[in-house]
VEXMARBA-806742 format. One record per residue (C-alpha): residue in one letter; residue number from 1; x, y, z. Coordinates in Angstrom, 2 decimals. Layout:
['A',NUM,[X,Y,Z]] ...
//
This chain:
['X',1,[-3.45,-10.60,-1.47]] ['X',2,[-7.21,-11.26,-1.37]] ['X',3,[-7.16,-10.23,2.29]] ['X',4,[-6.57,-6.64,1.17]] ['X',5,[-10.17,-6.60,-0.09]] ['X',6,[-11.61,-8.40,2.91]] ['X',7,[-13.54,-5.98,5.18]] ['X',8,[-12.94,-8.28,8.16]] ['X',9,[-9.17,-7.88,7.73]] ['X',10,[-9.50,-4.09,7.79]] ['X',11,[-11.76,-4.21,10.85]] ['X',12,[-9.19,-6.38,12.66]] ['X',13,[-6.38,-4.01,11.67]] ['X',14,[-8.20,-0.80,12.57]] ['X',15,[-9.24,-2.31,15.89]] ['X',16,[-5.61,-2.14,17.03]] ['X',17,[-4.86,1.20,18.78]] ['X',18,[-1.27,1.32,17.55]] ['X',19,[-2.46,0.94,13.95]] ['X',20,[-4.77,3.94,14.41]] ['X',21,[-1.91,6.04,15.78]] ['X',22,[0.25,4.99,12.84]] ['X',23,[-2.56,5.87,10.41]] ['X',24,[-2.81,9.35,11.91]] ['X',25,[0.95,9.84,11.51]] ['X',26,[0.82,8.57,7.91]] ['X',27,[-2.00,10.97,7.01]] ['X',28,[-0.35,13.91,8.79]] ['X',29,[1.57,14.97,5.62]] ['X',30,[-1.77,15.95,4.08]] ['X',31,[-1.44,19.02,6.30]] ['X',32,[1.92,19.76,4.70]] ['X',33,[0.45,19.60,1.22]] ['X',34,[-2.72,21.61,1.90]] ['X',35,[-1.42,24.17,4.41]] ['X',36,[2.30,24.49,3.69]] ['X',37,[2.34,23.96,-0.07]] ['X',38,[4.41,20.79,-0.14]] ['X',39,[5.13,19.20,-3.49]] ['X',40,[6.50,15.69,-4.10]] ['X',41,[10.08,16.56,-3.06]] ['X',42,[9.57,17.05,0.72]] ['X',43,[7.05,14.21,0.76]] ['X',44,[9.36,11.55,-0.66]] ['X',45,[12.26,12.93,1.37]] ['X',46,[10.07,12.50,4.47]] ['X',47,[9.48,8.87,3.55]] ['X',48,[13.20,8.40,2.97]] ['X',49,[13.98,9.96,6.36]] ['X',50,[11.48,7.52,7.88]] ['X',51,[13.76,4.74,6.59]] ['X',52,[16.69,6.26,8.46]] ['X',53,[14.68,6.60,11.67]] ['X',54,[13.48,2.99,11.40]] ['X',55,[17.08,1.88,10.86]] ['X',56,[18.36,3.72,13.92]] ['X',57,[15.63,2.21,16.10]] ['X',58,[16.39,-1.25,14.75]] ['X',59,[19.79,-1.17,16.48]] ['X',60,[18.40,-1.47,20.05]] ['X',61,[16.15,-4.28,18.82]] ['X',62,[19.14,-6.23,17.49]] ['X',63,[21.21,-5.67,20.63]] ['X',64,[18.43,-6.34,23.17]] ['X',65,[17.25,-9.50,21.42]] ['X',66,[20.87,-10.65,21.26]] ['X',67,[21.40,-9.96,24.96]] ['X',68,[18.53,-12.31,25.76]] ['X',69,[20.80,-15.17,24.62]] ['X',70,[23.60,-14.31,27.04]] ['X',71,[27.15,-13.18,26.40]] ['X',72,[27.48,-14.94,23.07]] ['X',73,[24.22,-13.36,21.97]] ['X',74,[25.48,-9.91,22.99]] ['X',75,[28.58,-10.37,20.83]] ['X',76,[26.46,-11.62,17.92]] ['X',77,[24.06,-8.68,18.31]] ['X',78,[26.88,-6.14,18.28]] ['X',79,[28.45,-7.75,15.20]] ['X',80,[25.12,-7.80,13.38]] ['X',81,[24.50,-4.18,14.37]] ['X',82,[27.78,-3.15,12.76]] ['X',83,[26.91,-5.07,9.59]] ['X',84,[23.40,-3.58,9.59]] ['X',85,[24.72,-0.02,9.86]] ['X',86,[26.94,-0.59,6.83]] ['X',87,[24.50,-2.53,4.65]] ['X',88,[21.29,-0.69,5.52]] ['X',89,[23.14,2.64,5.45]] ['X',90,[24.39,1.87,1.94]] ['X',91,[20.89,0.81,0.91]] ['X',92,[19.43,4.11,2.13]] ['X',93,[22.30,6.16,0.69]] ['X',94,[21.67,4.76,-2.80]] ['X',95,[17.92,5.40,-2.57]] ['X',96,[18.54,8.87,-1.20]] ['X',97,[20.92,9.67,-4.04]] ['X',98,[18.27,8.75,-6.60]] ['X',99,[15.81,10.99,-4.77]] ['X',100,[18.27,13.88,-4.79]] ['X',101,[18.71,13.50,-8.54]] ['X',102,[14.94,13.42,-9.03]] ['X',103,[14.57,16.52,-6.84]] ['X',104,[17.19,18.37,-8.88]] ['X',105,[15.49,17.36,-12.12]] ['X',106,[12.15,18.59,-10.82]] ['X',107,[13.75,21.99,-10.21]] ['X',108,[14.58,22.21,-13.88]] ['X',109,[18.35,21.95,-13.70]] ['X',110,[21.20,19.86,-12.43]] ['X',111,[23.86,22.54,-12.87]] ['X',112,[22.89,25.35,-10.47]] ['X',113,[23.19,23.17,-7.37]] ['X',114,[24.48,19.63,-7.93]] ['X',115,[22.57,17.04,-5.87]] ['X',116,[24.17,15.54,-2.78]] ['X',117,[25.47,12.06,-3.51]] ['X',118,[25.83,9.14,-1.04]] ['X',119,[25.97,11.38,2.04]] ['X',120,[23.18,10.23,4.36]] ['X',121,[23.61,13.06,6.88]] ['X',122,[23.65,15.77,4.19]] ['X',123,[20.61,14.27,2.49]] ['X',124,[18.78,14.11,5.82]] ['X',125,[19.53,17.80,6.38]] ['X',126,[18.29,18.56,2.87]] ['X',127,[15.06,16.72,3.65]] ['X',128,[14.56,18.69,6.85]] ['X',129,[14.80,21.98,4.93]] ['X',130,[13.03,20.87,1.74]] ['X',131,[9.76,22.56,2.76]] ['X',132,[8.12,24.43,5.60]] ['X',133,[7.83,22.53,8.91]] ['X',134,[9.12,19.20,7.64]] ['X',135,[10.83,18.81,11.02]] ['X',136,[7.42,18.60,12.78]] ['X',137,[6.49,15.61,10.67]] ['X',138,[9.87,13.99,11.33]] ['X',139,[9.26,14.39,15.07]] ['X',140,[5.85,12.69,14.68]] ['X',141,[7.50,9.72,12.95]] ['X',142,[10.16,9.48,15.65]] ['X',143,[7.54,9.53,18.43]] ['X',144,[5.52,6.80,16.73]] ['X',145,[8.56,4.61,16.06]] ['X',146,[9.73,4.97,19.68]] ['X',147,[6.20,4.14,20.86]] ['X',148,[6.24,0.93,18.81]] ['X',149,[9.66,0.04,20.20]] ['X',150,[8.62,0.62,23.81]] ['X',151,[5.13,-0.87,23.65]] ['X',152,[5.44,-3.77,21.22]] ['X',153,[9.06,-4.75,21.66]] ['X',154,[9.81,-4.00,25.31]] ['X',155,[6.55,-3.93,27.29]] ['X',156,[4.67,-6.63,25.35]] ['X',157,[7.86,-8.69,25.21]] ['X',158,[8.60,-9.19,21.52]] ['X',159,[12.28,-9.33,22.48]] ['X',160,[11.56,-12.63,24.23]] ['X',161,[10.41,-14.30,21.01]] ['X',162,[12.79,-12.70,18.51]] ['X',163,[16.49,-12.81,17.71]] ['X',164,[19.10,-10.45,16.17]] ['X',165,[18.88,-11.96,12.67]] ['X',166,[15.11,-11.48,12.48]] ['X',167,[15.37,-7.92,13.79]] ['X',168,[18.18,-7.08,11.37]] ['X',169,[16.13,-8.12,8.34]] ['X',170,[12.75,-6.84,9.52]] ['X',171,[13.16,-3.26,8.16]] ['X',172,[13.75,-4.59,4.65]] ['X',173,[10.41,-6.40,4.69]] ['X',174,[8.72,-3.09,5.44]] ['X',175,[10.44,-0.75,3.01]] ['X',176,[11.65,-2.51,-0.13]] ['X',177,[8.39,-2.88,-2.09]] ['X',178,[6.80,0.20,-0.55]] ['X',179,[9.61,2.61,-1.27]] ['X',180,[10.36,1.30,-4.73]] ['X',181,[6.72,2.03,-5.51]] ['X',182,[6.91,5.47,-3.90]] ['X',183,[10.10,6.36,-5.77]] ['X',184,[8.53,5.24,-9.04]] ['X',185,[5.45,7.32,-8.31]] ['X',186,[7.57,10.31,-7.31]] ['X',187,[9.58,10.11,-10.52]] ['X',188,[6.35,10.08,-12.52]] ['X',189,[5.13,13.12,-10.57]] ['X',190,[8.38,14.98,-11.24]] ['X',191,[7.96,14.34,-14.96]] ['X',192,[4.33,15.49,-15.16]] ['X',193,[4.68,18.54,-12.90]] ['X',194,[3.72,17.22,-9.44]] ['X',195,[-0.06,17.90,-9.43]] ['X',196,[-1.57,18.07,-5.96]] ['X',197,[-3.83,15.08,-6.64]] ['X',198,[-0.78,12.95,-7.39]] ['X',199,[1.01,14.06,-4.24]] ['X',200,[-2.06,13.31,-2.13]] ['X',201,[-2.36,9.91,-3.83]] ['X',202,[1.17,9.08,-2.66]] ['X',203,[0.18,9.94,0.92]] ['X',204,[-2.93,7.77,0.84]] ['X',205,[-1.02,4.89,-0.75]] ['X',206,[1.53,5.15,2.05]] ['X',207,[-1.24,5.29,4.66]] ['X',208,[-2.88,2.13,3.32]] ['X',209,[0.43,0.31,3.34]] ['X',210,[1.05,1.58,6.86]] ['X',211,[-2.17,-0.02,8.12]] ['X',212,[-1.19,-3.33,6.53]] ['X',213,[2.39,-3.32,7.81]] ['X',214,[1.58,-2.06,11.33]] ['X',215,[-1.22,-4.53,11.98]] ['X',216,[-0.34,-7.79,13.67]] ['X',217,[-1.56,-10.67,11.50]] ['X',218,[-4.75,-8.96,10.37]] ['X',219,[-4.01,-9.55,6.68]] ['X',220,[-2.06,-12.81,7.05]] ['X',221,[0.24,-12.33,4.08]] ['X',222,[2.18,-15.50,3.40]] ['X',223,[4.80,-14.88,0.71]] ['X',224,[8.24,-16.46,0.51]] ['X',225,[10.03,-13.43,1.96]] ['X',226,[7.72,-13.28,4.98]] ['X',227,[8.13,-17.03,5.50]] ['X',228,[11.91,-16.67,5.47]] ['X',229,[11.82,-13.80,7.98]] ['X',230,[9.43,-15.70,10.25]] ['X',231,[11.73,-18.71,10.18]] ['X',232,[14.65,-16.49,11.14]] ['X',233,[12.54,-15.29,14.05]] ['X',234,[12.74,-18.70,15.69]] ['X',235,[14.85,-18.47,18.83]] ['X',236,[15.67,-22.15,18.71]] ['X',237,[17.39,-21.87,15.33]] ['X',238,[19.38,-18.85,16.45]] ['X',239,[20.44,-20.60,19.64]] ['X',240,[21.60,-23.58,17.55]] ['X',241,[23.60,-21.23,15.33]] ['X',242,[25.30,-19.72,18.38]] ['X',243,[26.26,-23.23,19.51]] ['X',244,[27.54,-24.09,16.04]] ['X',245,[24.82,-26.66,15.47]] ['X',246,[23.04,-27.38,12.20]] ['X',247,[19.83,-25.39,11.68]] ['X',248,[16.74,-27.29,10.57]] 
//
């Protein structure tokens, strides 16, 4: 945690071109607030839709990393992809449902138009139409996520050092703490009337977290969850699991 306040860590992070691109994308919603009159609803829906986009682009990561282990790895990757779609989809559906309820509350009523419940596609469509030009910001997120997939995973060869289990769990490391904090902040904004300063604070909080999560080792966080994910990332352990051998 002390690394967050270490200038050298920030210099290392901001020296990575992909981190700078991600920072620009994360700050882009400021335009929505200042020019298009966004309140907290489209902003948190945008962050929720980012979860969905990240989930979709996790599927090729799982399958490609599995294919690097041969036929058995392909089968394992496909099975894990199916599980991921169910589990991660349920995870996002529950979070999206809470957001829809918050959005309805912020409008002053729950009776005029009942919120969509547990329907990911319908909630995504709601997010796209929740404010002016939200779709432009969604496109920016998609472009950035595809860039990360192509550059980091394919061209730089992360698929050679990863495995389907690590890729399946990686999105959770990125979104659980962040989005619980964002949802809590959004709920507080809905209760106090969504002042612009609060909405902008959410954007800047998200941007700071984006720098930390997009940088490669600049902040060197070493908590138990990260250790567990890194251990899963070992190809040797996954290969042993495919052979039915005991994992160290």
